[in-house]
C-alpha positions in Angstrom: -25.5 1.1 -7.2 -25.2 -2.7 -7.0 -21.4 -3.1 -7.3 -18.3 -1.0 -7.9 -18.6 -2.1 -11.5 -21.4 0.5 -11.8 -18.7 3.3 -11.5 -17.4 2.3 -14.9 -20.8 1.5 -16.4 -22.2 4.9 -15.4 -19.2 6.9 -16.6 -19.3 5.0 -19.9 -23.0 6.2 -20.4 -22.4 9.6 -19.0 -19.1 10.6 -20.8 -18.0 7.5 -22.7 -15.6 9.2 -25.0 -13.5 10.7 -22.2 -10.2 9.1 -21.4 -10.3 6.8 -18.4 -7.1 4.8 -18.2 -3.7 4.6 -19.9 -0.2 3.3 -19.7 2.2 4.3 -22.5 0.4 3.7 -25.8 -2.4 1.7 -24.2 -5.4 3.9 -23.7 -9.1 3.3 -22.7 -12.0 5.7 -22.9 -14.7 5.0 -20.3 -16.7 3.3 -23.0 -13.8 1.1 -23.9 -12.9 0.4 -20.3 -16.5 -0.6 -19.6 -16.3 -3.2 -22.4 -12.9 -4.4 -21.2 -14.2 -4.9 -17.7 -17.3 -6.7 -19.0 -15.1 -9.1 -21.0 -12.9 -9.8 -18.0 -15.9 -10.4 -15.8 -17.0 -13.0 -18.4 -13.5 -14.4 -18.6 -13.7 -15.1 -14.9 -17.2 -16.5 -14.8 -17.8 -18.1 -18.3 -14.3 -19.2 -19.3 -12.5 -20.0 -16.0 -15.6 -20.9 -14.0 -14.7 -18.7 -11.1 -17.3 -18.5 -8.4 -18.2 -15.6 -6.0 -15.7 -15.4 -3.3 -12.8 -17.0 -5.3 -9.5 -15.2 -4.8 -7.9 -13.9 -8.1 -4.3 -13.0 -7.6 -2.2 -10.7 -9.7 1.6 -10.8 -9.8 3.3 -8.1 -11.9 4.1 -4.4 -12.2 1.6 -1.6 -12.6 -0.6 -2.2 -15.6 -4.1 -1.4 -16.9 -5.0 -5.0 -16.0 -4.9 -4.2 -12.3 -7.7 -1.7 -12.6 -9.7 -3.8 -15.1 -9.4 -7.0 -13.0 -10.4 -5.1 -9.8 -13.7 -4.0 -11.4 -14.2 -7.3 -13.1 -13.9 -9.0 -9.7 -16.5 -6.6 -8.3 -18.9 -7.6 -11.1 -18.3 -11.3 -10.8 -18.3 -11.4 -7.0 -14.6 -12.6 -6.9 -11.9 -11.1 -4.7 -9.0 -9.4 -6.3 -5.6 -10.0 -4.6 -2.7 -7.9 -5.9 0.6 -9.4 -4.8 3.7 -7.5 -3.7 6.1 -8.3 -6.6 9.1 -7.5 -4.4 8.5 -10.5 -2.1 10.7 -13.6 -2.2 9.3 -16.9 -3.4 8.8 -18.4 0.1 6.8 -15.3 1.1 4.6 -15.4 -2.0 4.1 -19.1 -1.6 2.9 -18.6 2.0 0.5 -15.9 1.0 -1.0 -17.9 -1.9 -1.3 -21.0 0.3 -3.0 -19.1 3.1 -5.4 -17.3 0.8 -6.2 -20.5 -1.1 -6.2 -18.4 -4.3 -7.8 -20.2 -7.2 -6.2 -18.3 -10.0 -3.1 -16.1 -10.4 -2.6 -13.8 -13.3 1.2 -13.5 -13.8 3.2 -11.2 -16.0 5.9 -12.9 -18.1 8.8 -11.5 -16.0 7.5 -13.4 -13.0 6.7 -16.7 -14.9 9.7 -18.5 -13.3 8.5 -17.5 -9.8 5.0 -18.7 -10.6 6.3 -22.0 -11.9 8.3 -22.6 -8.7 5.2 -21.7 -6.6 2.8 -23.8 -8.6 4.9 -26.9 -8.2 4.0 -26.9 -4.5 0.5 -25.5 -4.8 -1.2 -27.7 -7.4 -4.7 -26.3 -6.7 -3.5 -22.9 -7.9 -3.9 -22.2 -11.6 -1.4 -19.7 -12.9 -2.2 -17.8 -16.1 0.7 -16.2 -18.0 -0.4 -12.8 -19.1 1.5 -13.1 -22.4 0.9 -16.7 -23.5 -2.3 -17.8 -21.7 -4.3 -14.7 -21.0 -4.9 -13.3 -24.5 -6.4 -16.5 -25.9 -8.6 -17.1 -22.9 -9.8 -13.5 -23.0 -10.7 -13.9 -26.7 -13.1 -16.6 -25.7 -15.1 -14.3 -23.3 -18.1 -12.3 -24.4 -17.8 -8.6 -24.5 -21.5 -8.3 -23.5 -22.2 -6.6 -20.2 -23.8 -9.3 -18.2 -25.5 -9.0 -14.8 -23.3 -8.3 -11.8 -22.9 -11.2 -9.4 -21.2 -9.1 -6.7 -22.8 -6.5 -4.5 -21.5 -3.7 -2.2 -21.7 -6.1 0.7 -19.4 -8.7 -0.9 -15.7 -8.9 -0.4 -13.7 -7.6 -3.3 -10.1 -6.8 -2.3 -7.6 -8.9 -0.3 -4.2 -7.3 0.5 -1.6 -9.0 2.6 0.4 -7.0 5.0 2.9 -8.5 7.5 2.1 -8.3 11.2 4.5 -7.6 14.0 4.9 -11.4 14.5 6.3 -11.7 11.0 3.3 -13.6 9.8 1.4 -12.1 6.9 -2.2 -11.2 7.5 -4.8 -10.7 4.7 -6.8 -7.5 5.0 -10.2 -8.2 3.4 -12.3 -5.3 2.2 -15.9 -5.4 1.1 -16.9 -3.3 -1.9 -18.7 -0.9 0.4 -15.5 0.0 2.1 -13.9 0.9 -1.2 -17.0 3.0 -2.1 -16.7 5.0 1.1 -13.0 5.3 0.7 -13.6 6.8 -2.7 -16.0 9.3 -1.2 -13.4 10.2 1.5 -10.6 10.6 -1.0 -12.7 12.6 -3.4 -13.9 15.0 -0.7 -10.5 15.4 0.9 -8.6 16.0 -2.4 -11.5 17.7 -4.2 -11.3 15.2 -7.1 -13.6 15.8 -10.1 -14.1 14.5 -13.6 -11.7 17.3 -14.8 -8.8 15.7 -12.9 -6.0 13.6 -14.3 -4.1 11.3 -11.9 -0.5 10.2 -12.5 -0.1 7.0 -10.6 3.5 5.7 -10.1 3.3 4.0 -6.7 2.8 0.2 -6.7 -0.8 -0.7 -7.1 -0.3 -3.8 -4.9 -0.3 -1.3 -2.0 -3.6 0.1 -0.6 -2.2 3.6 -1.0 -1.2 3.3 -4.6 -4.5 1.7 -5.5 -7.0 3.5 -3.3 -5.8 7.1 -2.4 -6.2 8.5 -5.9 -6.3 5.7 -8.5 -9.6 3.9 -7.8 -11.4 7.0 -6.5 -10.7 8.7 -9.8 -12.8 6.1 -11.6 -15.8 7.0 -9.4 -15.4 10.7 -10.2 -15.0 10.0 -13.9 -11.4 11.4 -13.9 -8.5 10.1 -16.0 -5.7 7.8 -14.7 -2.3 7.5 -16.2 0.0 4.8 -14.9 3.8 4.2 -14.9 4.9 0.6 -14.8 7.2 1.4 -11.8 8.7 4.5 -10.3 11.6 6.1 -12.0 12.4 9.7 -11.1 13.4 10.8 -14.6 10.4 9.0 -16.2 8.1 10.5 -13.7 9.3 14.1 -14.3 9.0 13.4 -18.0 5.4 12.2 -17.6 4.5 15.3 -15.6 5.9 17.4 -18.5 4.2 15.5 -21.3 0.9 14.2 -19.7 0.2 17.3 -17.6 -1.6 15.5 -14.7 -3.4 17.5 -12.1 -3.0 15.0 -9.2 0.0 13.1 -8.0 0.7 10.8 -5.0 4.2 10.3 -3.6 5.8 8.8 -0.5 8.8 10.6 1.0 11.4 8.4 -0.7 9.8 9.2 -4.1 9.8 12.9 -3.4 13.4 12.8 -2.3 14.4 11.0 -5.6 12.5 13.6 -7.6 14.0 16.6 -5.8 17.5 15.1 -6.2 17.1 14.5 -10.0 18.8 17.0 -12.3 15.5 17.6 -14.1 13.6 18.7 -11.0 14.0 22.4 -11.4 13.5 22.3 -15.1 10.2 20.4 -15.0 7.1 22.5 -15.3 4.9 21.6 -12.4 2.2 24.1 -13.0 -0.3 21.4 -14.1 -0.4 20.0 -10.6 -3.0 21.4 -8.4 -2.0 19.2 -5.4 0.3 16.4 -4.4 -0.7 13.9 -1.8 1.9 12.2 0.5 2.1 10.1 3.6 2.9 6.4 4.6 5.4 7.8 7.1 6.4 11.0 8.8 7.1 13.5 6.0 10.0 15.9 6.6 9.0 19.6 6.3 11.8 20.0 3.7 10.1 17.5 1.4 6.7 19.2 1.8 8.3 22.6 1.1 10.0 21.3 -2.0 6.5 21.3 -3.5 5.3 24.5 -1.9 8.4 26.3 -3.1 7.4 25.3 -6.6 3.8 26.5 -6.1 2.2 23.1 -5.6 0.3 22.4 -2.3 1.5 19.2 -0.7 -1.0 17.6 1.7 -0.8 14.5 3.9 -3.1 11.5 3.9 -3.0 9.2 6.9 -4.4 5.7 6.9 -3.6 2.0 6.9 -4.4 -0.9 4.7 -7.2 -1.7 7.2 -8.9 1.8 6.5 -8.8 1.3 2.7 -6.7 3.6 3.5 -8.1 7.2 3.5 -8.9 8.1 7.1 -7.3 11.4 8.2 -6.5 14.1 5.6 -5.0 17.6 5.5 -7.3 20.0 3.6 -5.5 21.5 0.5 -6.3 25.0 1.9 -4.3 24.2 5.1 -1.3 22.6 3.4 1.1 25.3 4.4 -0.5 26.7 7.5 -0.6 23.2 9.1 2.7 22.0 7.6 3.5 18.5 8.9 -0.1 17.8 10.2 -1.9 14.7 9.1 -5.2 16.7 9.0 -8.7 16.0 10.1 -10.9 12.9 9.9 -12.2 12.2 6.4 -15.9 12.7 5.7 -16.9 9.1 6.3 -14.4 8.2 9.0 -14.2 9.1 12.7 -11.0 9.3 14.7 -10.2 9.5 18.4 -7.2 9.3 20.7 -7.2 7.0 23.7 -4.7 6.4 26.5 -3.2 3.0 27.6 -6.4 2.3 29.6 -8.6 2.9 26.5 -10.0 6.2 27.9 -10.6 9.0 25.4 -7.8 11.6 25.6 -8.8 15.3 25.7 -6.7 18.2 24.6 -3.3 17.7 23.0 -2.1 14.7 25.1 -0.7 11.9 22.9 -2.3 8.5 22.8 -3.3 5.7 20.4 -5.2 6.7 17.3 -8.4 4.7 16.8 -10.7 4.8 13.7 -14.4 4.1 13.1 -16.3 4.2 9.8 -17.7 2.2 6.8 -14.3 2.4 5.1 -12.8 -0.1 7.6 -11.9 -3.6 6.5 -14.2 -6.6 6.8 -11.8 -8.9 8.6 -8.3 -10.4 8.6 -8.8 -13.3 6.3 -9.3 -16.6 8.2 -8.2 -14.9 11.4 -11.3 -14.3 13.6 -9.4 -13.9 16.8 -6.9 -11.5 15.3 -9.9 -9.5 13.8 -11.6 -9.3 17.2 -8.5 -8.2 18.9 -8.0 -5.4 16.4 -11.1 -3.6 17.6 -12.2 -1.7 20.8 -15.9 -2.2 20.3 -16.4 -0.8 16.8 -13.2 1.3 17.0 -10.2 0.0 15.1 -6.9 0.1 17.1 -4.3 1.5 14.7 -1.4 1.1 17.1 -0.1 4.5 16.0 0.6 7.2 18.5 -0.6 10.7 17.8 -2.1 13.9 19.2 -4.6 16.6 18.3 -4.0 20.3 18.3 -6.4 23.0 19.5 -7.9 23.3 16.0 -8.7 19.6 15.8 -5.8 18.7 13.5 -4.1 15.3 14.1 -0.4 14.7 14.1 1.3 11.3 14.0 4.0 11.0 16.6 5.1 7.4 16.2 4.2 4.8 13.6 3.8 1.5 15.5 7.0 2.1 17.3 8.9 -1.0 16.1 7.8 -0.9 12.5 10.5 0.4 10.1 9.2 2.5 7.2 11.7 2.6 4.4 10.9 4.3 1.2 7.2 4.0 1.9 7.4 0.3 2.5 6.6 -1.2 5.9 9.3 -3.5 7.2 8.5 -5.5 10.2 11.6 -6.4 12.4 10.1 -9.9 13.1 10.6 -10.8 9.4 14.3 -10.1 9.6 14.7 -11.5 13.2 13.2 -14.8 12.0 16.2 -15.1 9.6 18.7 -14.1 12.2 17.3 -16.8 14.5 18.5 -19.4 12.1 22.2 -18.2 12.4 24.0 -20.4 14.9 26.7 -17.8 15.4 24.3 -15.3 17.0 23.6 -15.3 20.8 21.3 -12.3 20.7 19.7 -10.2 17.9 17.3 -7.4 17.4 16.3 -5.2 14.4 15.6 -1.5 14.6 15.4 1.4 12.1 18.2 3.9 11.7 17.5 7.4 10.3 18.1 7.8 6.6 18.0 11.0 4.7 16.9 9.3 1.5 14.7 6.4 2.7 13.4 7.8 6.0 14.7 4.7 7.8 16.8 1.7 7.0 16.8 -1.6 9.0 19.9 -2.4 11.1 20.6 -5.8 12.6 21.9 -5.4 16.1 23.6 -8.7 17.1 25.7 -10.3 19.7 28.0 -13.1 18.6 28.3 -16.4 20.6 31.6 -16.9 22.3 34.2 -18.1 19.8 31.9 -17.5 16.8 33.2 -15.7 13.7 30.9 -13.9 11.4 31.4 -10.5 9.7 28.8 -8.1 8.4 29.2 -9.1 4.8 28.7 -12.8 5.5 25.7 -12.1 7.7 23.9 -9.8 5.1 24.5 -12.4 2.3 22.4 -15.0 4.2 19.3 -13.0 3.5 19.5 -13.6 -0.3 16.5 -15.5 -1.5 14.8 -15.5 1.8 13.3 -12.1 2.0 12.5 -9.3 -0.5 15.5 -7.2 -1.1 14.0 -4.1 0.4 13.6 -5.9 3.7 17.3 -6.8 4.0 19.3 -5.1 6.8 21.5 -2.3 5.3 24.1 -2.7 8.1 25.1 -4.6 11.1 25.8 -3.3 14.6 27.9 -5.8 16.7 27.4 -5.4 20.4 28.7 -7.1 23.5 25.1 -7.4 24.8 21.6 -6.1 24.1 19.9 -3.8 26.5 17.0 -5.6 28.3 14.5 -4.8 31.0 13.8 -6.8 34.1 11.6 -9.2 32.1 14.3 -9.9 29.6 12.6 -7.9 26.8 15.0 -6.1 24.5 14.8 -2.3 24.9 14.7 -1.4 21.3 14.2 2.3 22.0 17.7 2.3 23.5 19.1 0.8 20.3 17.2 3.4 18.2 18.6 6.2 20.4 22.1 4.9 19.9 21.7 4.8 16.1 20.0 8.2 16.1 22.8 9.8 18.0 25.2 8.7 15.2 27.6 7.1 17.8 28.1 4.1 15.5 
């Protein structure tokens, strides 16, 4: 295998008439998908003049083009960069500037956003997927030319915000996605007979790489929904009859709360994968009660992300467990001194394996600091039981995980810092039955200042993605701090968890 593009090429030769990819009425067999990938490879190289290493961004909702461009980038040696379509213009502009992306493929709905960004980034060439893309694609050969990319070349760049509020680009080589596919296939027992229904955003590593991209290695079928809708998802399960499905807790809650939940025939599903945050037992049992095993998959963008998985056979016996290390990923738990922890004592989870990321893009010091030797520091706290199963106790303490989305308090606090009425501020997550957590702004007003919660929340409009906005404001006379002046966020979380406010 020279590149990931060989996955599609091989399956086109092996079982070319089998369905590979679809969204609505758009369908590709493996033979058709191979030709489509070849044409997009030639679009990048022959028509656009892209060179190996060039970043190719995509801004839009789930579409077949995401998969086709990923494999086209693998064959051309370019780097695919799916953008979070929920980000605000300033956030997208910062990411595109930092990545020095050469091209951005933009769906029509996001054309105004692209125009605003391109006005300040003249080196970026935006291609409208409706008006520009079809004519350019028509000029590209359909012939399957030689691959310019190899397994050692970078192929995927996903930006994820750090705890400082600054986005960091997680860069993966093709080899990492290859081993991630092997991990996912082994853990979920994926075969060519499977049919994946993918509704999570493909700009997330989980949506793209837990079931979707591994399915193409196995020769399985992938059906996409443009975006998640509970009713449409249940309808798709009824009509398409998929065998595999991936859902974060907020998605499961929305499905369970939908009137069609109990009437939907789930017998086609042989397993459901979930994760991204702690999953309540009630949501796991919602599947088990319907006869569908629900397993957890733990990982991060940096691990591509499949790292620790719960075997399907243990889904009920080990309810709530994250599972065991995937086939090509090692895990260990260390204490604050970096010493390996034995038994069930909690500590930081560290990972090692060929599925790990290549680097934080253009951040060598940040990359070096993320590793303890060749072990990646996840920052997540967990423990291991007597049978070797891992449990996640705390997801990066300060990170708020709402509806499967990571929300970093620093992003919100940077906005609060610009409000002159505030003397002190901190952001923490409050428990939410529907979303898992929601961000709350804990603030102290300056003496004589007047600002109510409605006015404060309105100031986030246009600055941050809507899902990052605080859902409520807690006004306090002072914030709890330690002797060094650091805000004790755990005390704020305790106060909110107790429901005293």
